[in-house]
PDBQT receptor file of N, H, CA, C and O in Angstrom, charges set to zero:
ATOM      1  N   MET A   1       0.674  -1.490  -0.096  1.00  0.00    +0.000 N 
ATOM      2  CA  MET A   1      -0.169   0.145  -0.025  1.00  0.00    +0.000 C 
ATOM      3  C   MET A   1       0.843   1.170  -0.148  1.00  0.00    +0.000 C 
ATOM      4  O   MET A   1       0.743   1.938  -1.104  1.00  0.00    +0.000 OA
ATOM      5  N   ARG A   2       1.950   1.328   0.789  1.00  0.00    +0.000 N 
ATOM      6  H   ARG A   2       2.032   0.704   1.566  1.00  0.00    +0.000 HD
ATOM      7  CA  ARG A   2       2.956   2.624   0.759  1.00  0.00    +0.000 C 
ATOM      8  C   ARG A   2       3.456   2.530  -0.320  1.00  0.00    +0.000 C 
ATOM      9  O   ARG A   2       3.474   3.526  -1.044  1.00  0.00    +0.000 OA
ATOM     10  N   HIS A   3       3.996   1.343  -0.742  1.00  0.00    +0.000 N 
ATOM     11  H   HIS A   3       3.981   0.534  -0.155  1.00  0.00    +0.000 HD
ATOM     12  CA  HIS A   3       4.523   1.688  -2.230  1.00  0.00    +0.000 C 
ATOM     13  C   HIS A   3       3.857   2.101  -3.348  1.00  0.00    +0.000 C 
ATOM     14  O   HIS A   3       4.407   2.810  -4.191  1.00  0.00    +0.000 OA
ATOM     15  N   ALA A   4       2.611   1.690  -3.447  1.00  0.00    +0.000 N 
ATOM     16  H   ALA A   4       2.165   1.114  -2.762  1.00  0.00    +0.000 HD
ATOM     17  CA  ALA A   4       1.528   2.537  -4.615  1.00  0.00    +0.000 C 
ATOM     18  C   ALA A   4       1.164   4.044  -4.006  1.00  0.00    +0.000 C 
ATOM     19  O   ALA A   4       0.552   4.798  -4.763  1.00  0.00    +0.000 OA
ATOM     20  N   ALA A   5       1.379   4.335  -3.185  1.00  0.00    +0.000 N 
ATOM     21  H   ALA A   5       1.876   3.722  -2.571  1.00  0.00    +0.000 HD
ATOM     22  CA  ALA A   5       1.029   5.899  -2.341  1.00  0.00    +0.000 C 
ATOM     23  C   ALA A   5       2.390   6.314  -2.884  1.00  0.00    +0.000 C 
ATOM     24  O   ALA A   5       2.263   7.045  -3.866  1.00  0.00    +0.000 OA
ATOM     25  N   ASP A   6       3.258   6.147  -2.651  1.00  0.00    +0.000 N 
ATOM     26  H   ASP A   6       3.361   5.553  -1.853  1.00  0.00    +0.000 HD
ATOM     27  CA  ASP A   6       4.841   6.394  -2.953  1.00  0.00    +0.000 C 
ATOM     28  C   ASP A   6       5.011   6.786  -4.494  1.00  0.00    +0.000 C 
ATOM     29  O   ASP A   6       5.550   7.759  -5.020  1.00  0.00    +0.000 OA
ATOM     30  N   GLY A   7       4.332   5.634  -5.044  1.00  0.00    +0.000 N 
ATOM     31  H   GLY A   7       3.894   4.843  -4.617  1.00  0.00    +0.000 HD
ATOM     32  CA  GLY A   7       4.682   5.800  -6.699  1.00  0.00    +0.000 C 
ATOM     33  C   GLY A   7       3.681   6.343  -7.253  1.00  0.00    +0.000 C 
ATOM     34  O   GLY A   7       3.592   6.472  -8.474  1.00  0.00    +0.000 OA
ATOM     35  N   GLY A   8       2.911   6.682  -6.523  1.00  0.00    +0.000 N 
ATOM     36  H   GLY A   8       2.984   6.577  -5.531  1.00  0.00    +0.000 HD
ATOM     37  CA  GLY A   8       1.492   7.320  -7.205  1.00  0.00    +0.000 C 
ATOM     38  C   GLY A   8       0.795   6.277  -8.315  1.00  0.00    +0.000 C 
ATOM     39  O   GLY A   8       0.772   6.697  -9.472  1.00  0.00    +0.000 OA
ATOM     40  N   THR A   9       0.228   4.959  -8.062  1.00  0.00    +0.000 N 
ATOM     41  H   THR A   9       0.247   4.618  -7.123  1.00  0.00    +0.000 HD
ATOM     42  CA  THR A   9       0.156   3.758  -8.676  1.00  0.00    +0.000 C 
ATOM     43  C   THR A   9      -1.230   3.166  -8.121  1.00  0.00    +0.000 C 
ATOM     44  O   THR A   9      -1.758   3.178  -7.009  1.00  0.00    +0.000 OA
ATOM     45  N   ASP A  10      -1.520   2.746  -9.126  1.00  0.00    +0.000 N 
ATOM     46  H   ASP A  10      -1.091   2.736 -10.029  1.00  0.00    +0.000 HD
ATOM     47  CA  ASP A  10      -2.916   2.072  -8.180  1.00  0.00    +0.000 C 
ATOM     48  C   ASP A  10      -2.995   0.517  -7.499  1.00  0.00    +0.000 C 
ATOM     49  O   ASP A  10      -2.581  -0.419  -8.182  1.00  0.00    +0.000 OA
ATOM     50  N   LEU A  11      -3.393   0.329  -6.495  1.00  0.00    +0.000 N 
ATOM     51  H   LEU A  11      -3.729   1.090  -5.940  1.00  0.00    +0.000 HD
ATOM     52  CA  LEU A  11      -3.531  -0.443  -5.299  1.00  0.00    +0.000 C 
ATOM     53  C   LEU A  11      -3.462  -2.228  -6.674  1.00  0.00    +0.000 C 
ATOM     54  O   LEU A  11      -3.610  -2.308  -7.893  1.00  0.00    +0.000 OA
ATOM     55  N   PRO A  12      -3.282  -2.885  -6.005  1.00  0.00    +0.000 N 
ATOM     56  CA  PRO A  12      -3.015  -4.743  -6.713  1.00  0.00    +0.000 C 
ATOM     57  C   PRO A  12      -4.566  -5.064  -6.686  1.00  0.00    +0.000 C 
ATOM     58  O   PRO A  12      -5.317  -4.666  -5.796  1.00  0.00    +0.000 OA
ATOM     59  N   PRO A  13      -4.985  -5.898  -7.862  1.00  0.00    +0.000 N 
ATOM     60  CA  PRO A  13      -6.266  -6.532  -7.663  1.00  0.00    +0.000 C 
ATOM     61  C   PRO A  13      -6.403  -7.270  -6.129  1.00  0.00    +0.000 C 
ATOM     62  O   PRO A  13      -7.353  -7.295  -5.347  1.00  0.00    +0.000 OA
ATOM     63  N   LEU A  14      -5.015  -7.867  -6.043  1.00  0.00    +0.000 N 
ATOM     64  H   LEU A  14      -4.243  -7.846  -6.678  1.00  0.00    +0.000 HD
ATOM     65  CA  LEU A  14      -5.282  -8.967  -4.799  1.00  0.00    +0.000 C 
ATOM     66  C   LEU A  14      -5.821  -7.983  -3.385  1.00  0.00    +0.000 C 
ATOM     67  O   LEU A  14      -6.524  -8.427  -2.478  1.00  0.00    +0.000 OA
ATOM     68  N   TYR A  15      -5.334  -6.677  -3.471  1.00  0.00    +0.000 N 
ATOM     69  H   TYR A  15      -4.762  -6.317  -4.208  1.00  0.00    +0.000 HD
ATOM     70  CA  TYR A  15      -5.651  -5.846  -2.411  1.00  0.00    +0.000 C 
ATOM     71  C   TYR A  15      -7.120  -5.425  -2.082  1.00  0.00    +0.000 C 
ATOM     72  O   TYR A  15      -7.418  -4.946  -0.988  1.00  0.00    +0.000 OA
ATOM     73  N   TRP A  16      -7.862  -5.594  -2.911  1.00  0.00    +0.000 N 
ATOM     74  H   TRP A  16      -7.620  -5.983  -3.800  1.00  0.00    +0.000 HD
ATOM     75  CA  TRP A  16      -9.043  -4.939  -3.167  1.00  0.00    +0.000 C 
ATOM     76  C   TRP A  16     -10.032  -6.580  -2.752  1.00  0.00    +0.000 C 
ATOM     77  O   TRP A  16     -11.152  -6.605  -2.242  1.00  0.00    +0.000 OA
ATOM     78  N   ARG A  17      -9.092  -7.940  -3.208  1.00  0.00    +0.000 N 
ATOM     79  H   ARG A  17      -8.182  -7.920  -3.622  1.00  0.00    +0.000 HD
ATOM     80  CA  ARG A  17     -10.230  -8.975  -3.077  1.00  0.00    +0.000 C 
ATOM     81  C   ARG A  17     -10.021  -9.177  -1.679  1.00  0.00    +0.000 C 
ATOM     82  O   ARG A  17     -10.960  -9.615  -1.014  1.00  0.00    +0.000 OA
ATOM     83  N   TYR A  18      -8.740  -8.879  -1.043  1.00  0.00    +0.000 N 
ATOM     84  H   TYR A  18      -7.977  -8.523  -1.583  1.00  0.00    +0.000 HD
ATOM     85  CA  TYR A  18      -8.360  -8.970   0.623  1.00  0.00    +0.000 C 
ATOM     86  C   TYR A  18      -9.663  -7.963   1.566  1.00  0.00    +0.000 C 
ATOM     87  O   TYR A  18     -10.083  -8.096   2.716  1.00  0.00    +0.000 OA
ATOM     88  N   PHE A  19      -9.978  -7.063   0.583  1.00  0.00    +0.000 N 
ATOM     89  H   PHE A  19      -9.637  -6.954  -0.351  1.00  0.00    +0.000 HD
ATOM     90  CA  PHE A  19     -10.199  -6.047   1.372  1.00  0.00    +0.000 C 
ATOM     91  C   PHE A  19     -11.868  -6.641   1.659  1.00  0.00    +0.000 C 
ATOM     92  O   PHE A  19     -12.350  -6.786   2.782  1.00  0.00    +0.000 OA
ATOM     93  N   ARG A  20     -12.624  -6.950   0.272  1.00  0.00    +0.000 N 
ATOM     94  H   ARG A  20     -12.232  -6.832  -0.640  1.00  0.00    +0.000 HD
ATOM     95  CA  ARG A  20     -13.760  -7.337   0.133  1.00  0.00    +0.000 C 
ATOM     96  C   ARG A  20     -14.137  -8.617   0.856  1.00  0.00    +0.000 C 
ATOM     97  O   ARG A  20     -15.328  -8.863   1.043  1.00  0.00    +0.000 OA
ATOM     98  N   THR A  21     -13.176  -9.457   1.278  1.00  0.00    +0.000 N 
ATOM     99  H   THR A  21     -12.208  -9.257   1.125  1.00  0.00    +0.000 HD
ATOM    100  CA  THR A  21     -13.115 -10.626   2.242  1.00  0.00    +0.000 C 
ATOM    101  C   THR A  21     -13.411 -10.078   3.414  1.00  0.00    +0.000 C 
ATOM    102  O   THR A  21     -14.460 -10.292   4.021  1.00  0.00    +0.000 OA
ATOM    103  N   TRP A  22     -12.372  -9.238   3.843  1.00  0.00    +0.000 N 
ATOM    104  H   TRP A  22     -11.520  -9.064   3.349  1.00  0.00    +0.000 HD
ATOM    105  CA  TRP A  22     -12.785  -8.558   5.159  1.00  0.00    +0.000 C 
ATOM    106  C   TRP A  22     -14.008  -7.702   5.366  1.00  0.00    +0.000 C 
ATOM    107  O   TRP A  22     -14.418  -7.570   6.519  1.00  0.00    +0.000 OA
ATOM    108  N   VAL A  23     -14.590  -7.145   4.437  1.00  0.00    +0.000 N 
ATOM    109  H   VAL A  23     -14.257  -7.253   3.501  1.00  0.00    +0.000 HD
ATOM    110  CA  VAL A  23     -15.268  -6.773   4.816  1.00  0.00    +0.000 C 
ATOM    111  C   VAL A  23     -16.892  -7.527   5.092  1.00  0.00    +0.000 C 
ATOM    112  O   VAL A  23     -17.743  -7.166   5.904  1.00  0.00    +0.000 OA
ATOM    113  N   ALA A  24     -16.956  -8.777   4.025  1.00  0.00    +0.000 N 
ATOM    114  H   ALA A  24     -16.265  -9.071   3.365  1.00  0.00    +0.000 HD
ATOM    115  CA  ALA A  24     -17.443  -9.959   4.197  1.00  0.00    +0.000 C 
ATOM    116  C   ALA A  24     -17.998 -10.746   5.246  1.00  0.00    +0.000 C 
ATOM    117  O   ALA A  24     -19.141 -11.198   5.325  1.00  0.00    +0.000 OA
ATOM    118  N   LEU A  25     -16.773 -10.886   6.270  1.00  0.00    +0.000 N 
ATOM    119  H   LEU A  25     -15.845 -10.519   6.205  1.00  0.00    +0.000 HD
ATOM    120  CA  LEU A  25     -16.186 -11.161   7.079  1.00  0.00    +0.000 C 
ATOM    121  C   LEU A  25     -16.962 -10.460   8.511  1.00  0.00    +0.000 C 
ATOM    122  O   LEU A  25     -17.645 -10.819   9.469  1.00  0.00    +0.000 OA
ATOM    123  N   GLY A  26     -16.436  -9.402   8.016  1.00  0.00    +0.000 N 
ATOM    124  H   GLY A  26     -15.881  -9.110   7.237  1.00  0.00    +0.000 HD
ATOM    125  CA  GLY A  26     -16.836  -8.183   9.432  1.00  0.00    +0.000 C 
ATOM    126  C   GLY A  26     -18.191  -7.816   9.705  1.00  0.00    +0.000 C 
ATOM    127  O   GLY A  26     -18.703  -7.808  10.824  1.00  0.00    +0.000 OA
ATOM    128  N   ILE A  27     -18.888  -7.433   8.349  1.00  0.00    +0.000 N 
ATOM    129  H   ILE A  27     -18.472  -7.439   7.440  1.00  0.00    +0.000 HD
ATOM    130  CA  ILE A  27     -20.256  -7.439   8.846  1.00  0.00    +0.000 C 
ATOM    131  C   ILE A  27     -21.121  -8.841   9.546  1.00  0.00    +0.000 C 
ATOM    132  O   ILE A  27     -21.785  -8.511  10.529  1.00  0.00    +0.000 OA
ATOM    133  N   PRO A  28     -21.212 -10.424   9.164  1.00  0.00    +0.000 N 
ATOM    134  CA  PRO A  28     -21.478 -11.253  10.150  1.00  0.00    +0.000 C 
ATOM    135  C   PRO A  28     -20.963 -10.921  11.772  1.00  0.00    +0.000 C 
ATOM    136  O   PRO A  28     -21.507 -10.894  12.876  1.00  0.00    +0.000 OA
ATOM    137  N   ALA A  29     -19.807 -10.727  11.315  1.00  0.00    +0.000 N 
ATOM    138  H   ALA A  29     -19.365 -10.750  10.419  1.00  0.00    +0.000 HD
ATOM    139  CA  ALA A  29     -18.889 -10.105  13.117  1.00  0.00    +0.000 C 
ATOM    140  C   ALA A  29     -19.814  -9.689  14.010  1.00  0.00    +0.000 C 
ATOM    141  O   ALA A  29     -20.277 -10.126  15.064  1.00  0.00    +0.000 OA
ATOM    142  N   PHE A  30     -20.040  -8.302  13.020  1.00  0.00    +0.000 N 
ATOM    143  H   PHE A  30     -19.665  -7.947  12.164  1.00  0.00    +0.000 HD
ATOM    144  CA  PHE A  30     -20.590  -6.972  13.948  1.00  0.00    +0.000 C 
ATOM    145  C   PHE A  30     -21.749  -7.564  14.707  1.00  0.00    +0.000 C 
ATOM    146  O   PHE A  30     -22.045  -7.551  15.902  1.00  0.00    +0.000 OA
ATOM    147  N   LEU A  31     -22.540  -8.299  13.205  1.00  0.00    +0.000 N 
ATOM    148  H   LEU A  31     -22.300  -8.310  12.234  1.00  0.00    +0.000 HD
ATOM    149  CA  LEU A  31     -24.270  -8.465  13.706  1.00  0.00    +0.000 C 
ATOM    150  C   LEU A  31     -24.186  -9.586  14.854  1.00  0.00    +0.000 C 
ATOM    151  O   LEU A  31     -25.028  -9.765  15.733  1.00  0.00    +0.000 OA
ATOM    152  N   ALA A  32     -23.107 -10.236  14.680  1.00  0.00    +0.000 N 
ATOM    153  H   ALA A  32     -22.422 -10.091  13.965  1.00  0.00    +0.000 HD
ATOM    154  CA  ALA A  32     -23.212 -11.705  15.616  1.00  0.00    +0.000 C 
ATOM    155  C   ALA A  32     -23.155 -10.977  17.351  1.00  0.00    +0.000 C 
ATOM    156  O   ALA A  32     -23.873 -11.218  18.322  1.00  0.00    +0.000 OA
ATOM    157  N   PHE A  33     -21.922  -9.978  17.179  1.00  0.00    +0.000 N 
ATOM    158  H   PHE A  33     -21.340  -9.783  16.390  1.00  0.00    +0.000 HD
ATOM    159  CA  PHE A  33     -21.498  -8.840  18.356  1.00  0.00    +0.000 C 
ATOM    160  C   PHE A  33     -23.056  -8.498  19.122  1.00  0.00    +0.000 C 
ATOM    161  O   PHE A  33     -23.621  -8.833  20.163  1.00  0.00    +0.000 OA
ATOM    162  N   VAL A  34     -23.344  -7.663  17.982  1.00  0.00    +0.000 N 
ATOM    163  H   VAL A  34     -22.884  -7.391  17.136  1.00  0.00    +0.000 HD
ATOM    164  CA  VAL A  34     -24.946  -6.697  18.722  1.00  0.00    +0.000 C 
ATOM    165  C   VAL A  34     -25.857  -7.376  18.880  1.00  0.00    +0.000 C 
ATOM    166  O   VAL A  34     -26.860  -6.913  19.422  1.00  0.00    +0.000 OA
ATOM    167  N   ALA A  35     -25.789  -9.020  18.352  1.00  0.00    +0.000 N 
ATOM    168  H   ALA A  35     -24.974  -9.396  17.912  1.00  0.00    +0.000 HD
ATOM    169  CA  ALA A  35     -26.695  -9.801  18.747  1.00  0.00    +0.000 C 
ATOM    170  C   ALA A  35     -26.499 -10.449  20.352  1.00  0.00    +0.000 C 
ATOM    171  O   ALA A  35     -27.435 -10.587  21.139  1.00  0.00    +0.000 OA
ATOM    172  N   ILE A  36     -25.084 -10.802  20.632  1.00  0.00    +0.000 N 
ATOM    173  H   ILE A  36     -24.323 -10.689  19.992  1.00  0.00    +0.000 HD
ATOM    174  CA  ILE A  36     -24.847 -10.818  22.130  1.00  0.00    +0.000 C 
ATOM    175  C   ILE A  36     -25.002  -9.802  23.033  1.00  0.00    +0.000 C 
ATOM    176  O   ILE A  36     -25.534  -9.938  24.135  1.00  0.00    +0.000 OA
ATOM    177  N   PHE A  37     -24.400  -8.452  22.447  1.00  0.00    +0.000 N 
ATOM    178  H   PHE A  37     -23.969  -8.341  21.552  1.00  0.00    +0.000 HD
ATOM    179  CA  PHE A  37     -24.922  -7.587  23.137  1.00  0.00    +0.000 C 
ATOM    180  C   PHE A  37     -25.845  -7.204  24.090  1.00  0.00    +0.000 C 
ATOM    181  O   PHE A  37     -25.720  -6.776  25.238  1.00  0.00    +0.000 OA
ATOM    182  N   TRP A  38     -27.427  -7.600  22.923  1.00  0.00    +0.000 N 
ATOM    183  H   TRP A  38     -27.529  -7.947  21.991  1.00  0.00    +0.000 HD
ATOM    184  CA  TRP A  38     -28.690  -7.358  22.978  1.00  0.00    +0.000 C 
ATOM    185  C   TRP A  38     -29.416  -8.710  23.693  1.00  0.00    +0.000 C 
ATOM    186  O   TRP A  38     -30.527  -8.698  24.222  1.00  0.00    +0.000 OA
ATOM    187  N   LEU A  39     -28.474  -9.931  23.572  1.00  0.00    +0.000 N 
ATOM    188  H   LEU A  39     -27.571  -9.941  23.142  1.00  0.00    +0.000 HD
ATOM    189  CA  LEU A  39     -28.868 -10.975  24.672  1.00  0.00    +0.000 C 
ATOM    190  C   LEU A  39     -28.538 -10.670  25.875  1.00  0.00    +0.000 C 
ATOM    191  O   LEU A  39     -29.208 -11.230  26.743  1.00  0.00    +0.000 OA
ATOM    192  N   MET A  40     -27.610  -9.867  26.270  1.00  0.00    +0.000 N 
ATOM    193  H   MET A  40     -27.065  -9.412  25.565  1.00  0.00    +0.000 HD
ATOM    194  CA  MET A  40     -26.869  -9.703  27.565  1.00  0.00    +0.000 C 
ATOM    195  C   MET A  40     -27.840  -8.554  28.192  1.00  0.00    +0.000 C 
ATOM    196  O   MET A  40     -28.006  -8.648  29.408  1.00  0.00    +0.000 OA
ATOM    197  N   VAL A  41     -28.467  -7.543  27.568  1.00  0.00    +0.000 N 
ATOM    198  H   VAL A  41     -28.333  -7.466  26.580  1.00  0.00    +0.000 HD
ATOM    199  CA  VAL A  41     -28.910  -6.281  27.782  1.00  0.00    +0.000 C 
ATOM    200  C   VAL A  41     -30.720  -7.289  28.420  1.00  0.00    +0.000 C 
ATOM    201  O   VAL A  41     -31.228  -7.571  29.505  1.00  0.00    +0.000 OA
ATOM    202  N   ALA A  42     -31.049  -7.474  27.020  1.00  0.00    +0.000 N 
ATOM    203  H   ALA A  42     -30.636  -7.244  26.138  1.00  0.00    +0.000 HD
ATOM    204  CA  ALA A  42     -32.601  -7.686  27.287  1.00  0.00    +0.000 C 
ATOM    205  C   ALA A  42     -33.237  -9.062  28.030  1.00  0.00    +0.000 C 
ATOM    206  O   ALA A  42     -34.385  -9.314  28.396  1.00  0.00    +0.000 OA
ATOM    207  N   LYS A  43     -32.181  -9.717  28.080  1.00  0.00    +0.000 N 
ATOM    208  H   LYS A  43     -31.249  -9.511  27.782  1.00  0.00    +0.000 HD
ATOM    209  CA  LYS A  43     -32.052 -11.024  29.018  1.00  0.00    +0.000 C 
ATOM    210  C   LYS A  43     -32.893 -11.342  29.007  1.00  0.00    +0.000 C 
ATOM    211  O   LYS A  43     -33.576 -11.073  29.995  1.00  0.00    +0.000 OA
ATOM    212  N   PRO A  44     -33.785 -12.510  27.424  1.00  0.00    +0.000 N 
ATOM    213  CA  PRO A  44     -34.952 -12.575  27.098  1.00  0.00    +0.000 C 
ATOM    214  C   PRO A  44     -35.305 -13.928  27.834  1.00  0.00    +0.000 C 
ATOM    215  O   PRO A  44     -34.229 -14.382  28.225  1.00  0.00    +0.000 OA
ATOM    216  N   VAL A  45     -36.411 -14.834  28.223  1.00  0.00    +0.000 N 
ATOM    217  H   VAL A  45     -37.284 -14.465  27.906  1.00  0.00    +0.000 HD
ATOM    218  CA  VAL A  45     -37.214 -15.443  28.971  1.00  0.00    +0.000 C 
ATOM    219  C   VAL A  45     -37.336 -17.030  28.171  1.00  0.00    +0.000 C 
ATOM    220  O   VAL A  45     -38.060 -17.906  28.644  1.00  0.00    +0.000 OA
TER     221      VAL A  45
């Protein structure tokens, strides 16, 4: 990433693949965190 910034070039396609994977895994992880937090607060019977 620094090499692309220093050279003024585009980021490689592999970077964007990793970025999409990171987001695709991060969204369910965040929703799971919210669900666990809700279970702790609401304490459904």
